[in-house]
C-alpha positions as CSV (number, residue, x, y, z in Angstrom):
1,X,116.0,147.0,38.1
2,X,115.0,143.5,37.1
3,X,117.6,141.9,39.4
4,X,115.9,144.0,42.4
5,X,113.6,141.2,43.4
6,X,115.7,138.4,42.7
7,X,118.3,140.1,45.2
8,X,115.5,140.5,47.7
9,X,115.0,136.7,47.5
10,X,118.4,135.8,47.8
11,X,118.8,138.1,50.8
12,X,115.7,136.5,52.5
13,X,116.8,133.1,52.1
14,X,120.2,133.8,53.7
15,X,118.8,135.4,56.7
16,X,116.6,132.3,56.9
17,X,119.2,129.9,56.8
18,X,121.3,131.8,59.4
19,X,118.3,131.9,61.7
20,X,117.6,128.3,61.3
21,X,121.4,127.4,61.9
22,X,121.3,129.2,65.1
23,X,118.1,127.7,66.3
24,X,119.4,124.3,65.8
25,X,122.8,125.3,67.8
26,X,120.6,126.5,70.7
27,X,118.7,123.4,70.6
28,X,121.5,121.1,70.8
29,X,123.1,123.2,73.5
30,X,119.6,123.2,75.7
31,X,119.2,119.3,75.4
32,X,123.3,118.7,76.6
33,X,123.7,117.8,80.1
34,X,125.5,120.7,82.0
35,X,128.9,119.6,83.4
36,X,129.2,118.7,87.0
37,X,130.8,121.3,89.3
38,X,134.2,119.9,90.6
39,X,133.9,121.6,93.7
40,X,133.6,119.3,96.7
41,X,133.1,116.2,94.6
42,X,135.3,113.1,94.7
43,X,135.1,110.1,92.6
44,X,136.2,106.8,94.3
45,X,137.1,106.0,90.5
46,X,139.9,108.6,90.1
47,X,142.4,106.1,89.8
48,X,143.4,106.0,93.3
49,X,145.0,109.3,93.4
50,X,142.9,110.9,96.1
51,X,142.6,114.0,94.2
52,X,139.4,115.9,93.1
53,X,137.9,114.7,90.0
54,X,136.9,117.7,87.9
55,X,133.7,116.2,86.3
56,X,133.8,118.6,83.2
57,X,135.0,118.4,79.7
58,X,137.6,115.7,80.7
59,X,135.3,113.2,81.7
60,X,132.6,113.8,79.2
61,X,130.8,116.6,81.1
62,X,128.4,114.4,83.3
63,X,128.5,111.9,86.1
64,X,126.8,109.4,83.7
65,X,129.5,109.8,81.4
66,X,132.3,109.0,84.0
67,X,130.6,105.6,84.4
68,X,130.0,104.8,80.7
69,X,133.6,105.5,80.1
70,X,134.8,102.6,82.5
71,X,131.9,100.2,81.2
72,X,130.0,100.5,84.5
73,X,126.4,101.3,85.2
74,X,125.5,104.9,86.0
75,X,127.6,105.9,89.2
76,X,125.8,106.3,92.4
77,X,126.0,109.9,93.6
78,X,126.5,109.9,97.4
79,X,126.1,112.9,99.3
80,X,128.4,112.6,102.5
81,X,128.1,114.4,106.0
82,X,131.1,113.8,108.0
83,X,133.2,115.7,110.5
84,X,136.8,116.5,109.4
85,X,138.4,113.3,111.1
86,X,135.7,110.9,109.3
87,X,135.9,112.8,106.1
88,X,139.7,112.7,105.6
89,X,139.5,108.9,106.6
90,X,137.1,108.2,104.2
91,X,138.3,110.1,101.2
92,X,141.8,108.5,101.4
93,X,140.3,105.1,101.7
94,X,137.6,105.4,98.8
95,X,139.9,107.2,96.3
96,X,142.1,104.2,96.1
97,X,139.8,102.1,93.9
98,X,137.7,102.5,90.8
99,X,134.3,102.0,91.8
100,X,130.7,103.3,90.6
101,X,130.5,105.7,93.5
102,X,130.6,109.8,93.2
103,X,131.3,111.4,96.3
104,X,129.9,114.8,97.0
105,X,130.5,116.6,100.2
106,X,127.5,118.2,101.7
107,X,128.0,121.7,103.0
108,X,126.9,121.4,106.7
109,X,127.1,125.2,107.3
110,X,124.2,125.4,104.8
111,X,122.2,123.1,106.9
112,X,123.0,124.9,109.9
113,X,121.4,128.0,108.3
114,X,118.3,126.2,107.4
115,X,118.9,126.1,103.7
116,X,117.2,122.8,102.3
117,X,119.6,120.0,101.2
118,X,118.0,119.9,97.7
119,X,119.8,123.3,97.0
120,X,123.1,121.3,97.0
121,X,122.3,119.2,94.1
122,X,121.0,115.7,93.3
123,X,121.8,112.9,95.4
124,X,121.1,109.1,95.2
125,X,122.2,108.3,98.7
126,X,122.9,110.3,101.7
127,X,125.6,109.1,104.1
128,X,126.4,110.6,107.4
129,X,128.6,110.1,110.4
130,X,127.1,112.5,112.7
131,X,126.6,110.8,115.9
132,X,127.3,113.4,118.5
133,X,124.9,115.6,116.3
134,X,122.2,112.7,116.6
135,X,122.5,112.2,120.3
136,X,121.9,115.9,120.8
137,X,119.0,115.9,118.5
138,X,117.6,112.8,120.3
139,X,117.7,114.8,123.6
140,X,116.2,117.7,121.9
141,X,113.1,115.4,120.6
142,X,112.7,113.9,124.1
143,X,114.4,110.6,122.3
144,X,111.5,110.8,120.6
145,X,110.6,110.8,116.6
146,X,107.0,109.5,117.6
147,X,105.4,111.0,114.7
148,X,107.7,109.3,112.2
149,X,107.0,106.1,114.1
150,X,103.3,106.4,113.8
151,X,103.5,106.9,110.1
152,X,105.4,103.8,109.9
153,X,102.8,101.9,111.9
154,X,100.0,103.1,109.4
155,X,101.7,100.9,106.8
156,X,101.3,97.8,108.7
157,X,98.4,95.4,109.5
158,X,96.3,95.7,112.7
159,X,97.9,93.0,114.5
160,X,101.6,94.1,113.3
161,X,100.7,97.6,114.3
162,X,99.7,96.4,118.2
163,X,103.0,94.6,118.1
164,X,105.1,97.6,116.6
165,X,103.3,99.9,119.1
166,X,104.2,97.7,122.3
167,X,107.8,97.5,120.8
168,X,108.3,101.0,120.4
169,X,106.6,101.9,123.8
170,X,109.5,99.6,125.4
171,X,112.1,101.4,123.2
172,X,110.9,104.8,124.2
173,X,111.5,103.9,127.9
174,X,115.0,102.8,127.2
175,X,115.8,105.8,125.1
176,X,114.6,108.3,127.3
177,X,116.8,106.7,130.2
178,X,119.8,106.6,128.0
179,X,119.3,110.2,127.0
180,X,118.3,111.3,130.2
181,X,121.7,110.4,131.7
182,X,123.5,112.5,129.2
183,X,121.5,115.8,128.7
184,X,123.4,118.8,128.1
185,X,122.5,122.5,127.5
186,X,120.8,122.3,124.1
187,X,120.3,126.1,123.8
188,X,124.0,126.4,123.2
189,X,124.8,127.8,119.9
190,X,127.1,124.7,119.0
191,X,124.2,122.4,120.2
192,X,121.6,124.4,118.0
193,X,123.9,123.9,115.0
194,X,124.3,120.2,115.7
195,X,120.6,119.8,115.7
196,X,120.2,122.0,112.6
197,X,122.6,119.5,110.6
198,X,120.6,116.6,111.6
199,X,117.2,118.1,111.1
200,X,118.3,118.9,107.6
201,X,119.1,115.7,106.7
202,X,116.2,114.1,108.2
203,X,113.9,116.6,106.7
204,X,115.3,115.9,103.2
205,X,114.8,112.1,103.9
206,X,111.2,112.9,104.7
207,X,110.6,114.8,101.5
208,X,112.5,112.2,99.2
209,X,111.7,108.6,100.3
210,X,113.5,107.1,97.5
211,X,116.9,108.4,98.6
212,X,118.3,106.4,101.3
213,X,119.5,108.1,104.3
214,X,122.3,105.9,105.9
215,X,121.5,105.3,108.5
216,X,118.4,107.4,109.9
217,X,119.3,109.3,112.8
218,X,116.3,107.5,114.7
219,X,118.3,104.3,114.4
220,X,121.7,106.0,115.3
221,X,120.1,107.5,118.4
222,X,120.1,103.7,119.9
223,X,123.8,103.5,120.1
224,X,124.8,107.0,121.1
225,X,124.3,106.0,124.6
226,X,125.7,102.9,126.3
227,X,122.8,103.1,128.8
228,X,120.4,102.7,125.9
229,X,122.5,100.0,124.0
230,X,122.6,98.1,127.0
231,X,118.7,98.2,127.7
232,X,118.1,97.1,124.0
233,X,120.7,94.3,124.3
234,X,118.7,92.9,127.3
235,X,115.9,92.1,124.8
236,X,118.3,89.7,123.0
237,X,119.9,88.1,126.1
238,X,119.7,84.3,125.9
239,X,118.6,84.3,122.1
240,X,120.1,81.1,120.6
241,X,122.5,81.8,117.6
242,X,122.8,78.2,116.5
243,X,120.3,75.5,116.3
244,X,119.0,73.9,119.3
245,X,120.7,70.4,118.5
246,X,124.0,72.2,117.7
247,X,127.3,71.3,119.4
248,X,128.3,73.7,120.8
249,X,124.9,75.4,121.5
250,X,125.5,79.2,121.5
251,X,123.3,82.0,122.9
252,X,123.8,85.6,123.0
253,X,124.2,87.1,126.3
254,X,124.8,90.4,128.0
255,X,127.1,91.7,130.7
256,X,125.5,92.3,134.0
257,X,125.3,96.2,134.1
258,X,124.2,99.0,136.3
259,X,123.9,102.3,135.2
260,X,125.2,105.1,137.4
261,X,123.9,108.6,137.1
262,X,126.6,110.0,139.5
263,X,128.4,108.5,142.3
264,X,129.4,105.1,140.7
265,X,130.9,104.0,144.3
266,X,127.2,103.9,145.9
267,X,125.8,101.4,143.1
268,X,128.9,99.3,142.7
269,X,127.8,97.3,145.9
270,X,125.3,95.5,143.8
271,X,127.9,93.9,141.7
272,X,130.9,91.6,142.4
273,X,134.6,92.9,141.8
274,X,136.4,93.2,139.7
275,X,134.2,95.7,137.6
276,X,134.9,97.7,134.5
277,X,133.3,101.3,134.4
278,X,132.4,103.0,131.0
279,X,131.1,106.4,130.3
280,X,127.4,106.4,129.4
281,X,128.5,108.6,126.7
282,X,129.3,106.6,123.7
283,X,130.4,109.2,121.2
284,X,131.9,112.9,121.2
285,X,133.5,115.0,123.8
286,X,136.8,114.1,122.7
287,X,138.3,111.0,124.0
288,X,135.7,110.8,127.2
289,X,133.8,108.3,125.7
290,X,136.8,106.0,125.2
291,X,138.1,106.3,128.6
292,X,137.4,103.0,130.6
293,X,138.6,102.0,133.8
294,X,139.0,98.7,135.6
295,X,138.4,98.4,139.3
296,X,139.7,95.5,141.6
297,X,138.0,96.5,144.9
298,X,135.5,98.6,146.6
299,X,137.9,101.2,148.0
300,X,139.3,101.7,144.6
301,X,136.2,102.8,143.2
302,X,137.0,106.4,144.6
303,X,139.2,106.6,141.4
304,X,136.1,106.8,139.2
305,X,135.1,110.2,138.5
306,X,131.6,110.7,140.4
307,X,130.5,113.4,138.0
308,X,130.6,111.2,135.1
309,X,127.5,109.0,134.5
310,X,128.7,105.4,133.9
311,X,127.8,102.0,132.8
312,X,129.3,99.5,135.5
313,X,129.6,95.9,134.4
314,X,131.2,92.8,136.2
315,X,134.4,92.3,134.6
316,X,134.3,88.7,132.8
317,X,137.4,86.6,131.8
318,X,137.3,85.8,128.2
319,X,140.9,84.2,127.2
320,X,141.9,87.7,126.4
321,X,140.2,87.6,123.0
322,X,137.9,90.1,121.5
323,X,135.9,89.5,118.3
324,X,135.4,92.7,116.2
325,X,132.5,92.2,113.7
326,X,131.9,94.6,111.0
327,X,128.3,94.8,109.4
328,X,127.7,96.3,106.0
329,X,124.6,95.8,104.6
330,X,124.3,91.9,103.7
331,X,128.2,91.5,104.5
332,X,129.3,90.3,108.0
333,X,133.1,90.1,108.7
334,X,134.8,89.0,111.9
335,X,138.2,89.8,113.1
336,X,140.0,88.7,116.3
337,X,142.0,91.1,118.3
338,X,143.9,91.0,121.8
339,X,141.9,92.0,124.6
340,X,142.0,92.6,128.2
341,X,143.8,89.8,130.2
342,X,141.9,87.3,132.5
343,X,142.1,88.3,136.2
344,X,142.5,86.0,139.2
345,X,139.3,85.2,140.9
346,X,137.8,87.7,143.2
347,X,138.5,85.5,146.2
348,X,142.2,85.3,145.0
349,X,142.4,89.1,144.8
350,X,141.0,89.7,148.2
351,X,143.2,86.9,149.8
352,X,146.4,88.5,148.3
353,X,145.1,91.9,149.1
354,X,145.4,93.0,145.6
355,X,143.8,96.4,145.0
356,X,143.6,99.2,142.6
357,X,142.2,100.6,139.5
358,X,143.5,100.7,135.7
359,X,142.4,103.4,133.5
360,X,142.9,103.3,129.6
361,X,141.7,104.6,126.3
362,X,140.1,101.5,124.4
363,X,141.5,103.0,121.3
364,X,145.1,102.5,122.2
365,X,146.5,99.0,123.1
366,X,145.0,97.5,126.1
367,X,147.1,97.1,129.5
368,X,148.5,93.7,130.3
369,X,148.3,91.8,133.4
370,X,151.2,93.2,135.2
371,X,149.7,96.9,134.3
372,X,146.5,95.8,136.1
373,X,147.6,93.8,139.1
374,X,151.0,95.9,139.9
375,X,153.7,94.8,142.2
376,X,151.0,93.2,144.6
377,X,150.5,90.4,142.2
378,X,153.6,88.6,143.2
379,X,152.8,85.0,143.9
380,X,149.2,85.3,143.2
381,X,147.7,82.6,141.1
382,X,147.2,84.0,137.6
383,X,145.5,82.9,134.5
384,X,147.5,82.9,131.5
385,X,147.8,86.3,129.8
386,X,148.9,84.9,126.4
387,X,146.2,85.6,123.9
388,X,146.4,83.0,120.9
389,X,144.9,83.8,117.7
390,X,143.1,80.9,116.1
391,X,141.3,80.0,113.0
392,X,137.6,80.2,113.6
393,X,135.4,77.1,113.0
394,X,132.4,77.6,110.4
395,X,129.9,77.1,113.1
396,X,131.4,80.1,115.1
397,X,131.5,82.1,112.1
398,X,128.0,81.4,111.3
399,X,126.8,82.1,114.8
400,X,128.4,85.6,114.3
401,X,126.3,86.1,111.2
402,X,123.0,85.0,113.0
403,X,124.0,87.5,115.9
404,X,124.6,90.3,113.3
405,X,121.1,89.7,111.8
406,X,119.4,89.9,115.5
407,X,121.1,93.0,116.1
408,X,120.1,94.4,113.0
409,X,116.5,93.7,113.7
410,X,116.9,95.6,117.0
411,X,119.0,98.6,116.1
412,X,117.8,98.9,112.5
413,X,121.3,99.8,111.4
414,X,122.9,98.9,108.1
415,X,126.4,100.1,108.8
416,X,127.6,99.2,112.3
417,X,130.2,97.1,114.3
418,X,129.9,95.2,117.4
419,X,132.3,93.7,119.9
420,X,132.0,90.2,121.3
421,X,133.8,88.2,123.9
422,X,133.2,84.5,124.8
423,X,133.1,84.3,128.6
424,X,135.4,81.6,130.2
425,X,133.8,78.4,130.6
426,X,130.8,79.0,128.2
427,X,130.5,79.0,124.6
428,X,128.1,82.1,124.4
429,X,128.8,85.4,122.4
430,X,128.4,88.3,125.0
431,X,127.9,91.5,122.9
432,X,129.7,94.3,124.9
433,X,129.4,97.1,122.6
434,X,127.7,98.5,119.5
435,X,128.6,101.4,117.3
436,X,127.3,102.9,114.2
437,X,129.5,103.1,111.3
438,X,132.9,102.1,112.5
439,X,136.3,102.5,111.0
440,X,136.2,99.2,108.7
441,X,140.0,99.8,108.9
442,X,140.9,95.9,108.4
443,X,138.6,96.1,105.3
444,X,139.8,99.2,103.5
445,X,140.8,97.2,100.2
446,X,137.2,95.9,99.9
447,X,135.3,98.7,101.6
448,X,134.6,100.8,98.4
449,X,133.1,97.9,96.5
450,X,131.0,96.7,99.4
451,X,129.6,100.1,99.9
452,X,128.8,100.2,96.1
453,X,127.0,97.0,96.2
454,X,124.9,98.2,99.5
455,X,124.1,101.5,98.2
456,X,123.0,100.1,94.6
457,X,120.7,97.7,96.6
458,X,119.3,100.3,98.8
459,X,118.6,102.7,95.9
460,X,116.9,99.7,93.9
461,X,114.7,98.7,96.7
462,X,113.8,102.1,97.5
463,X,113.0,103.5,93.7
464,X,111.1,100.0,93.0
465,X,108.8,100.7,96.3
466,X,108.1,104.4,95.3
467,X,107.3,103.5,91.5
């Protein structure tokens, strides 16, 4: 019996040791970061394989561990909302190089059902290419967003508020004109789903101002209608992009344009032929937005579908050279591409009785001079149809950078492209198109690192502003 109390003490000590041990284990498990779900998540640092990166035990159990293993700063988690074509293009592009970005697909169906984006995890940046959805949302809001603009004005001084209000009133008039020409039935279920997708992203951005939404739907709405884009570009017409003393002295100019709601033939009488006609709709609707038509004479305007709202512009000779300018944050890159050919002067077309219209898709190779003039062109004086690529002088490249900055100030986009031609006999930069989040297809090697630098800068700025 004298051993009984000692045995009780030993048993109690053993139990206490076990309890303490389990407590330490549970504490360690509770403090560890849970592994990230591999579903829908793609790291652009997955050694270029394009495969899904399982961010679990193999990578240290967390997004942060993935960056640490590669000696980088913590990766930026980018939630992306793309339609299938853009999603596949971006996934193939970004999976080719190791960067500090982790891509996580946003489930658009959950946004359509009204579920807040927070339920899909943590994001440092939200990136979208939902241009057609934005167009429908702008229509539903009356091309507005006035409440958000009022909130933004309250952060400015009194004089700046007045200037901002005047600018926004002008912009509202342009936006309403552009949206009004492409109105659709907004109570259609597909339109309602599209609007819900945009509202889901926009509402998240309002609740989380430290998380950049690239780019805000309010800004993207400015380039989804060519009528809206033309109206805003007019504010830059004649703006210098070189110093006044520079040689050559260059300005930004806009094509002479008329917007036709219907019956393009009637409004075309105000412009000199030849003309180029572009659908007002700058995105969506299959290939419709890319279907353009060059019209040589008034009678051939009958080839233009009168039911399609059009932006009608005077055809400008430009030595068959198009400049594609890609803007990604602070990066501006210019590429030269063959363009439409120079056409004979209007009086030469009339004297030779050269008529007709040439339809083409702007995403395919452009028609050549023979395609556009046809058999009636034999013997007509013709400009050279040969396009010669050349090395851009530094002053021209700098002019493109200045033009990009001015467009950013008007459209408030950070990912966009614009097309420029230099009209024959001038040194001016004529901006003929602006589009959100282009393909950057000539830049696929450097695209991942440029995106990372841009996103890190945005995150740093937002977090510094909110701290």
